C-alpha positions as CSV (number, residue, x, y, z in Angstrom):
1,M,17.1,-4.7,-19.0
2,R,14.6,-7.5,-19.5
3,T,16.9,-9.3,-21.8
4,V,19.7,-9.2,-19.3
5,L,17.4,-10.3,-16.5
6,K,16.2,-13.3,-18.6
7,K,19.8,-14.3,-19.2
8,I,20.6,-14.1,-15.5
9,L,17.6,-16.2,-14.7
10,T,18.5,-18.7,-17.4
11,A,22.0,-19.0,-16.0
12,M,20.6,-19.6,-12.5
13,R,18.6,-22.6,-13.6
14,G,20.2,-25.3,-11.6
15,G,19.5,-26.7,-8.2
16,G,20.1,-24.3,-5.3
17,V,21.4,-21.6,-7.7
18,N,17.9,-21.5,-9.3
19,E,16.2,-21.3,-5.9
20,L,18.6,-18.4,-5.0
21,G,17.8,-16.6,-8.2
22,E,14.1,-17.0,-7.7
23,A,14.4,-15.8,-4.1
24,V,16.2,-12.7,-5.3
25,V,13.5,-12.0,-7.9
26,D,10.8,-12.6,-5.4
27,G,12.5,-10.2,-2.9
28,Q,13.0,-7.5,-5.5
29,G,9.8,-8.2,-7.5
30,N,8.4,-4.7,-7.2
31,R,11.6,-3.0,-8.2
32,I,12.1,-5.4,-11.1
33,L,8.5,-4.7,-12.3
34,E,9.0,-1.0,-12.0
35,Q,12.2,-1.2,-14.0
36,E,10.5,-3.3,-16.7
37,L,7.6,-0.8,-16.9
38,R,10.1,2.1,-17.2
39,D,11.8,0.1,-20.0
40,S,8.5,-0.5,-21.7
41,E,7.6,3.2,-21.4
42,H,10.9,4.1,-23.1
43,E,10.3,1.6,-25.9
44,L,6.7,2.8,-26.3
45,K,7.9,6.4,-26.5
46,Q,10.4,5.4,-29.3
47,A,7.6,3.5,-31.1
48,K,5.4,6.6,-30.9
49,Q,8.1,8.7,-32.4
50,E,8.6,6.2,-35.2
51,L,4.9,6.1,-35.8
52,A,4.7,9.9,-35.9
53,S,7.6,9.9,-38.4
54,L,5.8,7.5,-40.6
55,M,2.6,9.5,-40.4
56,A,4.6,12.6,-41.4
57,E,6.0,10.6,-44.3
58,A,2.5,9.6,-45.4
59,A,1.5,13.3,-45.3
60,S,4.5,14.2,-47.4
61,L,3.7,11.6,-49.9
62,A,0.1,13.0,-50.1
63,R,1.5,16.4,-50.9
64,Q,3.8,15.0,-53.6
65,I,0.9,13.1,-55.2
66,R,-1.1,16.3,-55.3
67,T,1.8,18.1,-56.9
68,E,2.2,15.5,-59.6
69,Q,-1.5,15.5,-60.2
70,D,-1.7,19.3,-60.5
71,S,1.3,19.3,-62.8
72,A,-0.3,16.6,-65.0
73,T,-3.6,18.6,-65.1
74,K,-1.7,21.8,-66.1
75,R,0.2,19.9,-68.8
76,E,-3.0,18.6,-70.2
77,D,-4.2,22.1,-70.8
78,D,-0.9,22.9,-72.5
79,A,-1.2,19.8,-74.7
80,R,-4.7,20.8,-75.7
81,K,-3.5,24.3,-76.7
82,A,-0.6,22.8,-78.7
83,I,-3.0,20.5,-80.5
84,A,-5.3,23.4,-81.2
85,A,-2.4,25.4,-82.6
86,G,-1.4,22.5,-84.9
87,Q,1.8,21.9,-83.0
88,E,1.7,18.0,-83.0
89,D,5.3,17.6,-82.0
90,L,5.0,20.0,-79.1
91,A,1.8,18.3,-78.0
92,R,3.6,14.9,-78.0
93,E,6.4,16.3,-75.9
94,V,3.9,17.7,-73.4
95,A,2.1,14.3,-73.4
96,E,5.3,12.6,-72.5
97,R,5.6,15.0,-69.6
98,I,2.0,14.1,-68.6
99,V,2.9,10.4,-68.6
100,G,5.8,11.1,-66.3
101,H,3.7,13.0,-63.8
102,E,1.0,10.4,-63.9
103,R,3.5,7.6,-63.4
104,R,5.1,9.3,-60.5
105,A,1.7,10.0,-59.0
106,S,0.7,6.4,-59.3
107,E,4.0,5.2,-57.8
108,L,3.7,7.6,-54.9
109,T,0.0,6.6,-54.4
110,Q,0.9,2.9,-54.1
111,T,3.7,3.7,-51.6
112,R,1.4,5.9,-49.5
113,E,-1.4,3.3,-49.5
114,L,1.0,0.6,-48.4
115,L,2.3,2.9,-45.7
116,Q,-1.2,3.8,-44.6
117,Q,-2.2,0.2,-44.3
118,R,0.8,-0.5,-42.1
119,I,0.1,2.5,-40.0
120,V,-3.6,2.1,-39.5
121,G,-3.8,-1.7,-39.6
122,G,-0.6,-2.6,-37.8
123,L,1.7,-0.1,-36.2
124,K,-1.0,2.3,-34.8
125,E,-3.0,-0.6,-33.4
126,R,0.0,-2.1,-31.8
127,V,1.0,1.2,-30.2
128,Q,-2.5,1.7,-28.8
129,K,-2.6,-1.9,-27.5
130,A,0.9,-1.5,-25.8
131,E,-0.2,1.8,-24.3
132,K,-3.3,0.2,-22.8
133,Q,-1.4,-2.7,-21.5
134,L,1.2,-0.4,-19.9
135,A,-1.6,1.6,-18.2
136,D,-3.1,-1.7,-16.9
137,Y,0.3,-2.8,-15.6
138,R,0.8,0.5,-13.9
139,R,-2.5,0.1,-12.1
140,E,-1.7,-3.5,-11.2
141,L,1.7,-2.3,-9.8
142,Q,-0.1,0.2,-7.6
143,V,-2.3,-2.6,-6.3
144,V,0.7,-4.9,-5.7
145,K,2.6,-2.1,-3.9
146,T,-0.4,-1.4,-1.7
147,N,-0.9,-5.0,-0.9
148,E,2.8,-5.3,-0.1
149,R,2.6,-2.4,2.4
150,V,-0.5,-3.9,4.0
151,L,1.3,-7.3,4.4
152,R,4.5,-5.6,5.7
153,T,2.5,-3.5,8.2
154,T,0.5,-6.5,9.3
155,A,3.7,-8.5,9.9
156,Q,5.2,-5.6,11.8
157,I,2.2,-5.2,14.0
158,D,2.1,-8.9,14.7
159,T,5.8,-8.9,15.6
160,N,5.5,-5.9,17.8
161,I,2.4,-7.1,19.7
162,N,3.8,-10.6,20.2
163,S,7.2,-9.3,21.3
164,Q,8.1,-9.4,25.0
165,Q,9.3,-5.8,24.6
166,S,6.2,-4.5,22.9
167,S,4.3,-1.6,24.4
168,L,1.2,-3.7,24.9
169,S,3.3,-6.4,26.7
170,T,5.0,-3.9,29.0
171,A,1.6,-2.1,29.6
172,K,0.1,-5.4,30.8
173,E,3.0,-5.9,33.1
174,T,2.7,-2.4,34.5
175,L,-1.0,-2.9,35.1
176,E,-0.4,-6.1,36.9
177,R,2.2,-4.4,39.1
178,I,-0.2,-1.5,39.9
179,R,-3.0,-4.0,40.9
180,E,-0.5,-6.0,43.0
181,R,0.6,-2.8,44.8
182,Q,-3.0,-1.7,45.4
183,A,-3.9,-5.2,46.8
184,R,-0.9,-5.0,49.2
185,E,-2.0,-1.5,50.3
186,E,-5.5,-2.7,50.9
187,D,-4.2,-5.7,53.0
188,R,-1.9,-3.3,55.0
189,Q,-4.8,-1.0,55.7
190,T,-7.1,-3.8,56.7
191,A,-4.4,-5.3,59.0
192,S,-3.8,-1.9,60.6
193,A,-7.5,-1.3,61.3
194,T,-7.8,-4.8,62.8
195,L,-4.8,-4.3,65.0
196,A,-6.2,-0.9,66.2
197,K,-9.5,-2.6,67.2
198,E,-7.7,-5.3,69.1
199,L,-5.6,-2.8,71.0
200,T,-8.6,-0.6,72.0
201,G,-10.9,-3.5,72.7
202,A,-13.3,-2.4,70.0
203,D,-13.1,-5.8,68.4
204,L,-14.5,-7.3,71.6
205,D,-17.4,-4.8,71.7
206,E,-18.2,-5.7,68.1
207,K,-18.2,-9.4,69.0
208,L,-20.6,-8.8,72.0
209,K,-22.9,-6.7,69.8
210,A,-22.9,-9.5,67.2
211,A,-23.9,-11.9,70.0
212,G,-26.7,-9.6,71.2
213,I,-24.7,-8.5,74.3
214,D,-24.4,-4.7,74.5
215,G,-23.3,-3.3,77.9
216,E,-24.1,0.2,76.9
217,Q,-27.6,-0.7,75.8
218,D,-28.1,-2.8,79.0
219,A,-27.2,0.3,81.1
220,V,-29.6,2.5,79.2
221,N,-32.3,-0.1,79.7
222,D,-31.6,-0.3,83.4
223,V,-31.9,3.5,83.8
224,L,-35.2,3.5,81.8
225,A,-36.6,0.7,84.0
226,R,-35.6,2.5,87.2
227,L,-37.2,5.7,86.0
228,K,-40.3,3.9,85.1
229,G,-40.4,2.2,88.5
230,G,-40.0,5.6,90.3
231,N,-42.9,7.0,88.4
232,A,-45.0,4.1,89.4
233,N,-44.3,4.7,93.2
234,P,-44.7,8.4,94.0
């Protein structure tokens, strides 16, 4: 997958085609990264399987070495018995077998040591390093995806709020219409009350009161004055 992607990007290196390719990669960055991580996980799984196979081979070599060593030890006992019995030719034949076991044990030991060096000093370390990097990239991918959602949500909110058809925009218009309707109703009620006062003369009475001229109060004062005068002349 990564190789194919690199070839596609290489083929796009040229003017507007290159820009188009970069735009495609930018637009699909998360998906491309996810696919690359899946490919890496597959490759890492294969590497682990190969490493496990090599470790199993090292264990098998260790068993073969022990078998050859045990066989050589047993043949040494046989050779000693042949020598003790005066069977020189038989002892020599057994000694030749011992040499064969020791040679094979030595060859197997060299092979196992080389294999162990590659497993411990190279392959195992590389697998562990790749596994750690993959885990780091997985965490980074999660951060990138979260940031992408935040940016997308922010852009969506900004678009909706600034749109003429957004709920906030229409709510503002509705509120303005309500206030305008209430203001018109208040004006209507004020005008109606003013007209009623004019028709009944109440507005004139209010004006006289405001000027300190109150016919009702004057009549009351006249009656009180008359009563007071009557009391003064029995």
